[in-house]
NUKOL-663446 format. One record per residue (C-alpha): residue in one letter; x, y, z. Coordinates in steps of 0.05 Angstrom, whole numbers. Example, Ala and Ser with C-alpha at 12.3 -4.5 7.8 and 13.67 -1.06 7.14 Angstrom:
+------+--------+--------+--------+
| code |      u |      v |      w |
+------+--------+--------+--------+
|    A |    246 |    -90 |    156 |
|    S |    273 |    -21 |    143 |
+------+--------+--------+--------+
//
This chain:
+------+--------+--------+--------+
| code |      u |      v |      w |
+------+--------+--------+--------+
|    M |   1749 |   1523 |   1876 |
|    D |   1675 |   1514 |   1893 |
|    K |   1625 |   1554 |   1853 |
|    A |   1569 |   1594 |   1886 |
|    L |   1514 |   1559 |   1847 |
|    A |   1546 |   1490 |   1843 |
|    G |   1493 |   1436 |   1841 |
|    I |   1440 |   1479 |   1806 |
|    R |   1421 |   1455 |   1737 |
|    I |   1385 |   1501 |   1688 |
|    L |   1348 |   1482 |   1624 |
|    D |   1357 |   1545 |   1585 |
|    M |   1308 |   1552 |   1527 |
|    T |   1320 |   1627 |   1520 |
|    H |   1348 |   1661 |   1459 |
|    V |   1372 |   1729 |   1433 |
|    Q |   1392 |   1775 |   1492 |
|    A |   1346 |   1782 |   1552 |
|    G |   1343 |   1709 |   1574 |
|    P |   1415 |   1691 |   1555 |
|    T |   1439 |   1751 |   1597 |
|    A |   1406 |   1719 |   1658 |
|    S |   1429 |   1648 |   1644 |
|    Q |   1501 |   1669 |   1628 |
|    L |   1504 |   1706 |   1694 |
|    L |   1480 |   1644 |   1731 |
|    A |   1529 |   1601 |   1692 |
|    W |   1586 |   1647 |   1712 |
|    L |   1563 |   1637 |   1784 |
|    G |   1570 |   1562 |   1775 |
|    A |   1503 |   1535 |   1753 |
|    D |   1504 |   1480 |   1701 |
|    V |   1467 |   1515 |   1644 |
|    I |   1442 |   1471 |   1587 |
|    K |   1428 |   1514 |   1526 |
|    F |   1369 |   1477 |   1497 |
|    E |   1367 |   1498 |   1424 |
|    P |   1325 |   1479 |   1363 |
|    P |   1364 |   1445 |   1307 |
|    S |   1371 |   1513 |   1273 |
|    G |   1402 |   1542 |   1336 |
|    D |   1393 |   1608 |   1373 |
|    I |   1379 |   1659 |   1318 |
|    T |   1435 |   1704 |   1342 |
|    R |   1487 |   1652 |   1321 |
|    G |   1479 |   1679 |   1251 |
|    Q |   1461 |   1752 |   1264 |
|    L |   1511 |   1808 |   1252 |
|    R |   1565 |   1758 |   1233 |
|    D |   1635 |   1787 |   1224 |
|    I |   1667 |   1721 |   1205 |
|    P |   1632 |   1678 |   1152 |
|    G |   1608 |   1611 |   1180 |
|    A |   1627 |   1627 |   1252 |
|    D |   1581 |   1642 |   1310 |
|    S |   1570 |   1716 |   1316 |
|    L |   1596 |   1759 |   1372 |
|    Y |   1523 |   1772 |   1388 |
|    F |   1517 |   1699 |   1407 |
|    T |   1585 |   1686 |   1437 |
|    M |   1583 |   1745 |   1484 |
|    L |   1517 |   1722 |   1515 |
|    N |   1528 |   1646 |   1520 |
|    C |   1593 |   1633 |   1555 |
|    N |   1600 |   1576 |   1606 |
|    K |   1541 |   1538 |   1577 |
|    R |   1533 |   1470 |   1544 |
|    S |   1490 |   1463 |   1481 |
|    I |   1441 |   1409 |   1462 |
|    T |   1397 |   1411 |   1400 |
|    V |   1327 |   1382 |   1406 |
|    N |   1269 |   1382 |   1356 |
|    M |   1208 |   1396 |   1399 |
|    K |   1162 |   1383 |   1340 |
|    K |   1179 |   1309 |   1341 |
|    P |   1154 |   1261 |   1395 |
|    A |   1225 |   1236 |   1405 |
|    G |   1247 |   1308 |   1418 |
|    K |   1192 |   1318 |   1469 |
|    E |   1215 |   1254 |   1504 |
|    V |   1285 |   1284 |   1510 |
|    F |   1256 |   1349 |   1537 |
|    E |   1212 |   1315 |   1589 |
|    A |   1270 |   1271 |   1612 |
|    L |   1315 |   1331 |   1622 |
|    L |   1259 |   1369 |   1657 |
|    Q |   1260 |   1317 |   1712 |
|    E |   1334 |   1329 |   1724 |
|    C |   1335 |   1406 |   1726 |
|    D |   1323 |   1457 |   1780 |
|    V |   1303 |   1514 |   1734 |
|    I |   1273 |   1520 |   1664 |
|    M |   1280 |   1587 |   1629 |
|    E |   1242 |   1612 |   1568 |
|    N |   1230 |   1677 |   1530 |
|    F |   1188 |   1653 |   1472 |
|    G |   1134 |   1696 |   1441 |
|    P |   1065 |   1695 |   1475 |
|    G |   1033 |   1626 |   1472 |
|    V |   1091 |   1587 |   1440 |
|    L |   1103 |   1538 |   1497 |
|    D |   1028 |   1532 |   1509 |
|    R |   1018 |   1507 |   1438 |
|    L |   1072 |   1455 |   1450 |
|    G |   1033 |   1431 |   1511 |
|    Y |   1082 |   1458 |   1563 |
|    N |   1051 |   1516 |   1601 |
|    W |   1070 |   1527 |   1674 |
|    E |   1016 |   1481 |   1700 |
|    A |   1039 |   1423 |   1656 |
|    I |   1112 |   1433 |   1674 |
|    H |   1098 |   1440 |   1748 |
|    A |   1058 |   1375 |   1746 |
|    K |   1117 |   1338 |   1715 |
|    N |   1167 |   1367 |   1765 |
|    P |   1136 |   1402 |   1826 |
|    R |   1205 |   1425 |   1849 |
|    I |   1225 |   1461 |   1786 |
|    V |   1228 |   1537 |   1780 |
|    M |   1201 |   1563 |   1714 |
|    A |   1229 |   1632 |   1694 |
|    S |   1196 |   1670 |   1638 |
|    I |   1210 |   1736 |   1602 |
|    K |   1156 |   1769 |   1562 |
|    G |   1152 |   1838 |   1532 |
|    F |   1092 |   1858 |   1574 |
|    G |   1080 |   1798 |   1619 |
|    S |   1026 |   1745 |   1616 |
|    T |    969 |   1790 |   1639 |
|    G |    940 |   1857 |   1619 |
|    P |    918 |   1890 |   1553 |
|    Y |    989 |   1886 |   1524 |
|    A |   1002 |   1813 |   1541 |
|    E |    997 |   1787 |   1470 |
|    F |   1041 |   1842 |   1440 |
|    K |   1114 |   1830 |   1420 |
|    A |   1169 |   1874 |   1447 |
|    Y |   1242 |   1887 |   1431 |
|    E |   1296 |   1928 |   1466 |
|    N |   1275 |   1996 |   1440 |
|    V |   1201 |   1981 |   1446 |
|    A |   1211 |   1966 |   1520 |
|    Q |   1251 |   2030 |   1528 |
|    A |   1196 |   2069 |   1493 |
|    M |   1140 |   2040 |   1536 |
|    G |   1177 |   2036 |   1602 |
|    G |   1191 |   2111 |   1609 |
|    S |   1264 |   2112 |   1588 |
|    M |   1259 |   2145 |   1519 |
|    S |   1213 |   2201 |   1541 |
|    T |   1265 |   2222 |   1593 |
|    T |   1328 |   2212 |   1552 |
|    G |   1359 |   2265 |   1507 |
|    F |   1349 |   2340 |   1505 |
|    N |   1281 |   2371 |   1513 |
|    D |   1284 |   2407 |   1445 |
|    G |   1300 |   2343 |   1408 |
|    P |   1269 |   2274 |   1397 |
|    P |   1266 |   2221 |   1451 |
|    L |   1327 |   2175 |   1449 |
|    V |   1343 |   2103 |   1466 |
|    T |   1401 |   2091 |   1514 |
|    G |   1466 |   2058 |   1493 |
|    A |   1458 |   2010 |   1551 |
|    Q |   1411 |   1953 |   1535 |
|    I |   1364 |   1965 |   1593 |
|    G |   1305 |   1931 |   1559 |
|    D |   1340 |   1865 |   1545 |
|    S |   1400 |   1859 |   1590 |
|    G |   1365 |   1899 |   1645 |
|    T |   1307 |   1850 |   1643 |
|    G |   1355 |   1791 |   1645 |
|    L |   1387 |   1817 |   1709 |
|    H |   1318 |   1823 |   1741 |
|    L |   1302 |   1751 |   1720 |
|    A |   1367 |   1725 |   1751 |
|    I |   1348 |   1757 |   1817 |
|    G |   1278 |   1726 |   1813 |
|    I |   1307 |   1657 |   1799 |
|    L |   1353 |   1661 |   1859 |
|    A |   1296 |   1683 |   1903 |
|    A |   1252 |   1625 |   1879 |
|    L |   1308 |   1575 |   1891 |
|    N |   1317 |   1602 |   1962 |
|    A |   1242 |   1595 |   1973 |
|    R |   1244 |   1524 |   1947 |
|    H |   1299 |   1508 |   1997 |
|    R |   1248 |   1524 |   2052 |
|    T |   1184 |   1496 |   2021 |
|    G |   1206 |   1442 |   1973 |
|    R |   1163 |   1472 |   1918 |
|    G |   1181 |   1508 |   1854 |
|    Q |   1144 |   1568 |   1828 |
|    F |   1134 |   1611 |   1766 |
|    V |   1179 |   1672 |   1759 |
|    E |   1160 |   1725 |   1708 |
|    V |   1193 |   1790 |   1688 |
|    A |   1164 |   1835 |   1635 |
|    M |   1212 |   1879 |   1596 |
|    M |   1167 |   1940 |   1605 |
|    D |   1164 |   1929 |   1680 |
|    A |   1240 |   1922 |   1685 |
|    V |   1251 |   1987 |   1647 |
|    M |   1201 |   2023 |   1693 |
|    N |   1241 |   1998 |   1753 |
|    L |   1305 |   2024 |   1723 |
|    C |   1271 |   2092 |   1711 |
|    R |   1252 |   2097 |   1785 |
|    V |   1282 |   2166 |   1795 |
|    K |   1242 |   2193 |   1736 |
|    F |   1177 |   2172 |   1771 |
|    R |   1204 |   2206 |   1834 |
|    D |   1209 |   2271 |   1793 |
|    H |   1141 |   2259 |   1761 |
|    Q |   1109 |   2262 |   1830 |
|    R |   1151 |   2321 |   1853 |
|    L |   1122 |   2360 |   1794 |
|    T |   1054 |   2360 |   1828 |
|    R |   1085 |   2403 |   1884 |
|    G |   1129 |   2450 |   1845 |
|    T |   1184 |   2456 |   1794 |
|    L |   1248 |   2415 |   1791 |
|    P |   1303 |   2467 |   1804 |
|    E |   1361 |   2419 |   1789 |
|    Y |   1338 |   2412 |   1716 |
|    S |   1371 |   2459 |   1667 |
|    V |   1306 |   2465 |   1628 |
|    S |   1244 |   2499 |   1656 |
|    T |   1194 |   2451 |   1686 |
|    A |   1142 |   2504 |   1704 |
|    E |   1091 |   2477 |   1653 |
|    S |   1111 |   2403 |   1657 |
|    V |   1062 |   2349 |   1677 |
|    A |   1111 |   2293 |   1660 |
|    T |   1184 |   2286 |   1675 |
|    P |   1221 |   2320 |   1617 |
|    R |   1284 |   2299 |   1581 |
|    S |   1341 |   2326 |   1622 |
|    G |   1400 |   2322 |   1574 |
|    N |   1463 |   2310 |   1615 |
|    D |   1435 |   2339 |   1680 |
|    S |   1454 |   2296 |   1739 |
|    G |   1381 |   2284 |   1759 |
|    G |   1400 |   2286 |   1833 |
|    G |   1408 |   2337 |   1888 |
|    Q |   1476 |   2359 |   1861 |
|    L |   1489 |   2393 |   1794 |
|    G |   1524 |   2352 |   1741 |
|    N |   1540 |   2357 |   1667 |
|    A |   1586 |   2335 |   1611 |
|    I |   1641 |   2385 |   1596 |
|    R |   1680 |   2387 |   1531 |
|    C |   1756 |   2378 |   1536 |
|    K |   1813 |   2383 |   1487 |
|    P |   1825 |   2363 |   1432 |
|    G |   1750 |   2367 |   1421 |
|    G |   1733 |   2299 |   1391 |
|    P |   1665 |   2266 |   1397 |
|    N |   1683 |   2233 |   1463 |
|    D |   1730 |   2287 |   1491 |
|    F |   1684 |   2303 |   1549 |
|    I |   1686 |   2293 |   1624 |
|    Y |   1625 |   2287 |   1668 |
|    V |   1631 |   2331 |   1730 |
|    V |   1587 |   2331 |   1792 |
|    V |   1590 |   2397 |   1830 |
|    Q |   1577 |   2378 |   1901 |
|    E |   1565 |   2435 |   1949 |
|    V |   1622 |   2411 |   1994 |
|    V |   1673 |   2417 |   1938 |
|    W |   1648 |   2480 |   1906 |
|    E |   1695 |   2529 |   1939 |
|    A |   1758 |   2489 |   1922 |
|    L |   1733 |   2478 |   1851 |
|    A |   1715 |   2550 |   1840 |
|    R |   1781 |   2574 |   1867 |
|    R |   1820 |   2527 |   1822 |
|    I |   1781 |   2549 |   1760 |
|    G |   1769 |   2623 |   1772 |
|    G |   1806 |   2644 |   1834 |
|    E |   1774 |   2684 |   1891 |
|    A |   1731 |   2722 |   1842 |
|    M |   1692 |   2660 |   1825 |
|    V |   1687 |   2638 |   1898 |
|    T |   1654 |   2704 |   1916 |
|    D |   1613 |   2712 |   1851 |
|    P |   1541 |   2721 |   1874 |
|    R |   1516 |   2681 |   1815 |
|    F |   1548 |   2618 |   1844 |
|    S |   1556 |   2632 |   1918 |
|    T |   1499 |   2584 |   1939 |
|    L |   1470 |   2520 |   1910 |
|    T |   1405 |   2557 |   1896 |
|    E |   1442 |   2610 |   1856 |
|    R |   1484 |   2558 |   1820 |
|    R |   1421 |   2523 |   1799 |
|    K |   1391 |   2588 |   1772 |
|    N |   1455 |   2605 |   1735 |
|    Q |   1481 |   2536 |   1718 |
|    S |   1487 |   2549 |   1643 |
|    Q |   1538 |   2604 |   1658 |
|    M |   1573 |   2560 |   1709 |
|    W |   1580 |   2503 |   1659 |
|    Q |   1608 |   2551 |   1606 |
|    I |   1662 |   2575 |   1654 |
|    L |   1680 |   2504 |   1672 |
|    E |   1683 |   2485 |   1598 |
|    N |   1728 |   2543 |   1582 |
|    F |   1776 |   2517 |   1634 |
|    A |   1768 |   2444 |   1611 |
|    L |   1786 |   2461 |   1539 |
|    D |   1858 |   2470 |   1561 |
|    H |   1862 |   2398 |   1587 |
|    T |   1849 |   2328 |   1560 |
|    K |   1795 |   2288 |   1596 |
|    Q |   1848 |   2245 |   1630 |
|    E |   1887 |   2306 |   1654 |
|    L |   1823 |   2338 |   1680 |
|    M |   1802 |   2274 |   1716 |
|    A |   1869 |   2274 |   1753 |
|    L |   1863 |   2348 |   1770 |
|    L |   1792 |   2344 |   1795 |
|    N |   1804 |   2282 |   1836 |
|    E |   1857 |   2320 |   1874 |
|    L |   1800 |   2366 |   1896 |
|    D |   1754 |   2307 |   1912 |
|    V |   1707 |   2328 |   1856 |
|    P |   1666 |   2269 |   1830 |
|    C |   1680 |   2263 |   1756 |
|    G |   1692 |   2214 |   1700 |
|    P |   1716 |   2220 |   1628 |
|    I |   1668 |   2197 |   1574 |
|    M |   1698 |   2129 |   1558 |
|    S |   1690 |   2103 |   1488 |
|    T |   1689 |   2028 |   1474 |
|    Q |   1761 |   2036 |   1450 |
|    D |   1780 |   2072 |   1514 |
|    L |   1751 |   2016 |   1556 |
|    A |   1781 |   1960 |   1514 |
|    E |   1850 |   1989 |   1528 |
|    D |   1840 |   2014 |   1599 |
|    A |   1886 |   1987 |   1653 |
|    H |   1833 |   1991 |   1707 |
|    V |   1784 |   1952 |   1664 |
|    H |   1836 |   1897 |   1652 |
|    L |   1856 |   1895 |   1725 |
|    R |   1783 |   1885 |   1744 |
|    E |   1778 |   1829 |   1691 |
|    M |   1721 |   1866 |   1656 |
|    Y |   1747 |   1855 |   1585 |
|    V |   1766 |   1782 |   1582 |
|    P |   1806 |   1749 |   1525 |
|    L |   1777 |   1683 |   1500 |
|    D |   1789 |   1635 |   1443 |
|    H |   1738 |   1601 |   1398 |
|    P |   1747 |   1542 |   1351 |
|    E |   1711 |   1578 |   1294 |
|    R |   1726 |   1651 |   1303 |
|    G |   1793 |   1650 |   1340 |
|    P |   1811 |   1703 |   1393 |
|    W |   1758 |   1751 |   1418 |
|    H |   1739 |   1788 |   1481 |
|    N |   1678 |   1785 |   1526 |
|    V |   1655 |   1834 |   1578 |
|    G |   1673 |   1804 |   1645 |
|    M |   1633 |   1785 |   1707 |
|    P |   1613 |   1849 |   1744 |
|    I |   1597 |   1812 |   1809 |
|    K |   1660 |   1795 |   1848 |
|    L |   1656 |   1740 |   1901 |
|    S |   1713 |   1732 |   1950 |
|    N |   1704 |   1657 |   1959 |
|    N |   1677 |   1635 |   1891 |
|    K |   1722 |   1655 |   1833 |
|    V |   1688 |   1662 |   1765 |
|    D |   1724 |   1628 |   1707 |
|    I |   1696 |   1649 |   1640 |
|    T |   1697 |   1597 |   1584 |
|    R |   1676 |   1604 |   1512 |
|    S |   1605 |   1595 |   1485 |
|    P |   1587 |   1526 |   1459 |
|    L |   1581 |   1506 |   1386 |
|    L |   1511 |   1487 |   1364 |
|    G |   1494 |   1419 |   1394 |
|    E |   1566 |   1409 |   1418 |
|    H |   1546 |   1373 |   1481 |
|    T |   1484 |   1335 |   1459 |
|    D |   1512 |   1264 |   1470 |
|    E |   1552 |   1285 |   1531 |
|    L |   1491 |   1314 |   1567 |
|    L |   1446 |   1255 |   1551 |
|    Q |   1498 |   1205 |   1576 |
|    E |   1518 |   1245 |   1637 |
|    I |   1450 |   1270 |   1661 |
|    L |   1401 |   1218 |   1635 |
|    Q |   1449 |   1159 |   1636 |
|    W |   1427 |   1142 |   1566 |
|    S |   1468 |   1091 |   1528 |
|    P |   1496 |   1107 |   1458 |
|    E |   1444 |   1060 |   1430 |
|    T |   1387 |   1098 |   1463 |
|    I |   1415 |   1164 |   1438 |
|    E |   1422 |   1137 |   1367 |
|    R |   1351 |   1111 |   1368 |
|    H |   1326 |   1181 |   1386 |
|    R |   1370 |   1210 |   1333 |
|    Q |   1340 |   1164 |   1281 |
|    N |   1271 |   1186 |   1305 |
|    G |   1288 |   1259 |   1292 |
|    A |   1299 |   1282 |   1364 |
|    F |   1360 |   1325 |   1348 |
|    D |   1356 |   1346 |   1276 |
|    K |   1309 |   1384 |   1230 |
+------+--------+--------+--------+
//
């Protein structure tokens, strides 16, 4: 079956998480992604190893459907390989520290001059302009500076990072969108362009509703928050509040383990049926909860009543019960819950794979489903696994030419 991005070739110089998230997504969509690695390889191949000598899950879960070539960019023969591949690619991706490519002689202007049609996609912590441009950033730094940490957790506790990697993987998703937009523009104009996503910028975009609330504070309090916002000048941490027009919270269920909770959204349209099921007519007519305004004022008491009811049910039992009433809800799913969940497996979101070094493992599946372009997920490449194959296939180099470059240090340390 044809792939959505068939015919697009990407020279992927990215490493760790943010860039590989974007390039893996594009590879799943059918782009030919060449993972262009130094002889030492992407640093994550050896980070957090669970099997000695094998590529780590950190690497394998971010580099499926790619082909690997090792090139020593410090050697003239390596630069010759790089420049030859540059002529044959539609996109080049990088997420090096500030100034790294510039020092090698390959800034955007130089790359654009060598291939005017190429799209260059870059991830930086804070972008290439502004007072923070030269600073380094990592996942939690981006969350700290993009507004996420200050608005996550409970107001009487410290700011918290999210379990979701919104700084790295969130930035990678933004970059993939930018690359596709630039390729579409090139289809019209014939010209490539520079695409940049800063991690801090991406986190700010993902915190959009918190900036909504920041501006609302200039006109009054935020009644949907369970904490007082009367004295707030910045959006506070809101715990498990829904953050929207409807009240929501996480309710403890039996048997009371760390993930025995269900998240419940109390929509106004379902309140009467929910109240009747939990507390009978007395709760339906209780003046503390009879209107949304009163429920907001008395939400702590409302949640306690709901929790008292929930403690007689498991989170799965309560999900079934509440869905019969059309109450939006969802159990707090642990990684173990998700790894064993029938819905997850039906949706191909936890995919079994095999690897020549580490054996069987699972990757998170492709979240974007296309009706006409099936995504087949294949394992990540071994370091330099496709070096000769790529040079013969793409550059039409003979074995003798490849060997000559090898002797000149193009592929090794």
